[in-house]
C-alpha positions as CSV (number, residue, x, y, z in Angstrom):
1,X,200.6,125.6,-52.3
2,X,198.1,122.9,-53.5
3,X,197.8,122.9,-57.3
4,X,196.0,120.7,-59.9
5,X,197.6,119.9,-63.2
6,X,195.8,121.5,-66.1
7,X,198.2,120.5,-68.9
8,X,201.5,118.7,-69.2
9,X,204.0,117.6,-71.9
10,X,207.0,115.3,-71.5
11,X,209.9,116.6,-73.5
12,X,213.0,114.5,-74.3
13,X,215.4,116.7,-76.3
14,X,218.2,115.3,-78.4
15,X,220.8,116.7,-75.9
16,X,220.4,117.0,-72.2
17,X,218.0,115.4,-69.7
18,X,214.3,115.0,-70.2
19,X,211.9,117.4,-68.5
20,X,208.1,118.0,-68.1
21,X,206.4,121.3,-69.0
22,X,203.3,121.9,-67.0
23,X,200.4,124.4,-66.5
24,X,199.2,124.3,-62.9
25,X,196.1,125.8,-61.3
26,X,196.7,127.1,-57.8
27,X,193.7,125.7,-55.9
28,X,193.7,128.5,-53.3
29,X,193.5,131.5,-55.7
30,X,192.7,129.9,-59.1
31,X,195.7,131.4,-60.9
32,X,197.4,129.4,-63.7
33,X,201.2,129.2,-63.6
34,X,203.6,127.5,-65.9
35,X,206.4,125.4,-64.5
36,X,209.1,123.0,-65.8
37,X,210.2,120.0,-63.8
38,X,213.3,118.0,-64.4
39,X,212.9,114.3,-65.0
40,X,213.8,113.3,-61.5
41,X,211.9,115.9,-59.6
42,X,209.9,114.8,-56.6
43,X,206.5,116.4,-56.1
44,X,204.4,116.0,-52.9
45,X,200.9,114.8,-53.5
46,X,197.9,115.5,-51.3
47,X,194.6,113.7,-51.1
48,X,191.6,115.8,-52.0
49,X,187.9,115.0,-51.7
50,X,184.9,116.5,-53.6
51,X,181.8,116.9,-51.4
52,X,178.3,118.0,-52.3
53,X,177.0,121.1,-50.5
54,X,174.0,123.4,-50.8
55,X,174.2,127.2,-50.5
56,X,172.1,128.5,-47.6
57,X,172.6,132.2,-47.3
58,X,175.1,135.1,-47.5
59,X,176.0,137.2,-44.4
60,X,178.4,140.0,-43.9
61,X,181.4,137.6,-43.3
62,X,180.8,135.4,-46.3
63,X,178.7,132.4,-47.4
64,X,177.0,129.6,-45.5
65,X,176.6,126.1,-46.9
66,X,175.2,122.8,-45.7
67,X,176.6,119.3,-46.6
68,X,173.9,117.5,-48.5
69,X,174.4,114.1,-46.7
70,X,175.5,115.0,-43.1
71,X,173.6,118.3,-42.9
72,X,176.8,119.8,-41.3
73,X,177.1,123.5,-42.0
74,X,180.2,125.4,-43.1
75,X,181.1,129.0,-43.5
76,X,183.4,130.2,-46.3
77,X,185.0,133.6,-46.9
78,X,184.3,135.5,-50.1
79,X,187.7,134.6,-51.5
80,X,186.9,130.9,-51.7
81,X,183.7,131.2,-53.7
82,X,184.1,131.8,-57.5
83,X,181.2,133.5,-59.3
84,X,179.3,134.0,-56.1
85,X,177.0,136.5,-57.7
86,X,175.6,133.7,-59.9
87,X,174.6,131.6,-56.8
88,X,171.1,131.7,-55.4
89,X,169.8,130.2,-52.2
90,X,169.4,126.4,-52.5
91,X,172.1,126.2,-55.2
92,X,174.0,122.9,-55.3
93,X,177.8,123.3,-55.3
94,X,180.8,121.0,-55.1
95,X,183.6,121.7,-52.6
96,X,187.1,120.4,-52.8
97,X,188.7,119.6,-49.4
98,X,192.2,118.6,-48.3
99,X,191.3,115.2,-46.9
100,X,193.8,115.1,-44.0
101,X,193.2,118.7,-42.8
102,X,189.5,119.2,-43.5
103,X,190.4,122.5,-45.2
104,X,188.3,123.7,-48.0
105,X,190.2,124.6,-51.2
106,X,187.5,125.5,-53.7
107,X,183.8,125.9,-54.0
108,X,182.6,125.2,-57.6
109,X,179.2,126.0,-59.1
110,X,177.8,123.6,-61.7
111,X,178.8,124.4,-65.3
112,X,175.4,125.8,-66.0
113,X,172.9,127.6,-63.7
114,X,169.3,128.6,-64.5
115,X,168.5,132.2,-63.4
116,X,165.6,134.6,-64.1
117,X,166.3,137.9,-65.8
118,X,165.0,140.7,-63.5
119,X,165.9,143.7,-65.7
120,X,166.8,144.2,-69.3
121,X,165.8,146.7,-72.0
122,X,162.6,145.4,-73.7
123,X,162.9,143.6,-77.0
124,X,161.7,145.6,-80.0
125,X,160.0,144.0,-83.0
126,X,162.6,143.4,-85.7
127,X,165.4,142.7,-83.3
128,X,167.5,140.0,-84.8
129,X,167.3,136.4,-83.5
130,X,171.1,136.3,-83.8
131,X,173.1,135.8,-80.7
132,X,175.9,138.1,-82.0
133,X,173.9,141.2,-81.0
134,X,173.9,141.5,-77.2
135,X,172.5,143.7,-74.5
136,X,173.1,143.8,-70.7
137,X,170.7,142.0,-68.4
138,X,170.5,141.9,-64.6
139,X,169.7,138.4,-63.1
140,X,167.8,137.5,-59.9
141,X,171.1,137.2,-58.0
142,X,172.1,140.8,-58.9
143,X,174.7,139.6,-61.5
144,X,174.9,141.3,-64.9
145,X,175.7,139.4,-68.1
146,X,175.3,140.0,-71.8
147,X,172.3,138.3,-73.4
148,X,170.9,138.3,-77.0
149,X,168.4,141.1,-77.9
150,X,165.4,138.7,-77.9
151,X,165.6,138.0,-74.2
152,X,162.9,139.7,-72.1
153,X,162.5,140.6,-68.5
154,X,161.0,137.7,-66.5
155,X,162.5,134.9,-68.7
156,X,164.7,132.2,-67.3
157,X,168.0,131.6,-69.0
158,X,170.9,129.1,-68.6
159,X,174.2,130.8,-67.8
160,X,177.6,129.2,-68.3
161,X,179.5,129.8,-65.0
162,X,183.0,129.2,-66.4
163,X,182.9,132.3,-68.7
164,X,179.7,134.0,-67.4
165,X,178.1,133.8,-70.9
166,X,174.5,133.3,-72.0
167,X,173.7,129.6,-72.8
168,X,170.1,129.4,-73.8
169,X,166.5,130.3,-72.9
170,X,164.9,127.8,-70.4
171,X,161.4,126.7,-71.2
């Protein structure tokens, strides 16, 4: 299975052969696994390419994207698109392909996306400006995240796609 190295440490104990401890991310399902390799282990490498795409629309089978330079369209199943509920039409994404096979491994959103709050409980005078007190908000894509109490319906906010957290209000 294709993996990317998230973390590694070369260990040379006083006794015995050296080894490498690793944390690997499976590119097909996103899971993190820990593995230890002996010093002489051979690992097959693959060439991957990152390509810019634009999200067009969702249908019953998955998601449709268009390459930003060649205008070639591609269809991906729901299992390959992380945080799809934070993606709106026209959203720019980056896809990782196995270069030799033209097989898509991942579809990644930018770290931050700007979305409009379509529903949240109204702010009440006296609500704290602190970001520690949170309430639920529904975004224009249908996703729900936790936002500070001072965020109102109709405002645009920046959302961190890695942990689905509120970033800041967009002016």
